[in-house]
C-alpha positions in Angstrom: 26.7 -90.2 -3.2 26.4 -94.0 -3.6 29.3 -96.0 -5.0 30.6 -99.5 -5.7 27.9 -102.2 -5.7 24.6 -102.4 -7.7 23.0 -99.3 -6.1 26.1 -97.3 -7.0 26.1 -98.4 -10.6 22.3 -97.8 -10.9 22.8 -94.3 -9.5 25.6 -93.6 -12.0 23.4 -94.8 -14.9 20.5 -92.7 -13.8 22.0 -89.4 -12.7 22.2 -88.0 -16.2 18.5 -88.0 -16.9 16.6 -87.0 -13.8 16.6 -85.1 -10.5 19.6 -86.3 -8.5 17.6 -86.6 -5.2 15.0 -88.9 -6.8 17.7 -90.9 -8.6 19.6 -91.5 -5.4 16.5 -92.8 -3.7 15.7 -95.0 -6.7 19.2 -96.5 -6.6 18.7 -97.4 -3.0 15.3 -98.9 -3.5 15.4 -100.0 -7.1 14.8 -103.7 -6.3 11.4 -102.8 -4.7 10.2 -100.4 -7.5 6.8 -101.6 -8.6 6.4 -102.6 -12.3 10.2 -102.3 -13.1 10.3 -105.9 -14.3 7.1 -105.7 -16.4 8.8 -104.3 -19.4 6.9 -101.0 -19.2 8.5 -98.0 -20.9 5.6 -95.5 -21.1 5.8 -93.6 -17.8 7.1 -90.2 -16.5 10.7 -89.5 -17.5 12.1 -89.7 -14.0 10.7 -93.2 -13.6 11.9 -94.1 -17.1 15.4 -93.0 -16.1 15.3 -95.1 -13.0 14.1 -98.2 -14.8 16.7 -97.7 -17.5 19.4 -97.4 -14.9 18.4 -100.6 -13.3 18.1 -102.4 -16.6 21.5 -101.1 -17.7 23.0 -103.0 -14.7 21.4 -106.4 -15.6 24.8 -107.8 -16.4 25.3 -108.4 -12.6 22.7 -111.2 -12.9 23.9 -112.5 -16.3 21.5 -110.7 -18.5 22.5 -108.5 -21.4 20.2 -105.4 -21.5 17.9 -105.3 -24.6 17.5 -101.9 -26.2 13.8 -102.5 -27.0 13.2 -102.8 -23.2 14.8 -99.4 -22.4 12.8 -96.3 -22.1 15.0 -93.5 -23.3 17.1 -92.9 -26.4 20.1 -92.1 -24.3 19.9 -95.6 -22.6 19.5 -97.3 -26.0 22.8 -95.7 -27.3 25.0 -98.6 -28.3 28.1 -97.1 -26.7 26.4 -96.4 -23.4 24.9 -99.9 -23.4 28.3 -101.5 -23.9 30.0 -99.5 -21.2 27.1 -100.1 -18.8 27.2 -103.8 -19.4 31.0 -104.1 -19.0 30.7 -102.2 -15.7 27.9 -104.4 -14.5 29.8 -107.7 -15.0 33.0 -106.6 -13.3 
C-alpha cells in the first residue's frame, strides 16, 4: 500500500469507491492520467473515483477542491471534502 506523499493521499481518497488494484495504479500514475484536468465528470466509475481522489488532494498545490468538479456524491460530501483538504495541506 502507498503512504505518505501525494500518491498515498490519492490512494486513500480513492480506495473506497473502486477496485483496489486499479486505484493503486492510478495513485502512482495520477499526474499522467489523460483528461484529469479537463473538468470531465461523465466517465466510468473507476475513472471517476480516481479523478475525485486526485482532485481531493489539490490542497497540496494551493487549490481548494470545488464540489461541482467532483464526479461522485461521496467525494462531494462536505465532511469528506474538509477532511481531504486538511490532509492535503499538511
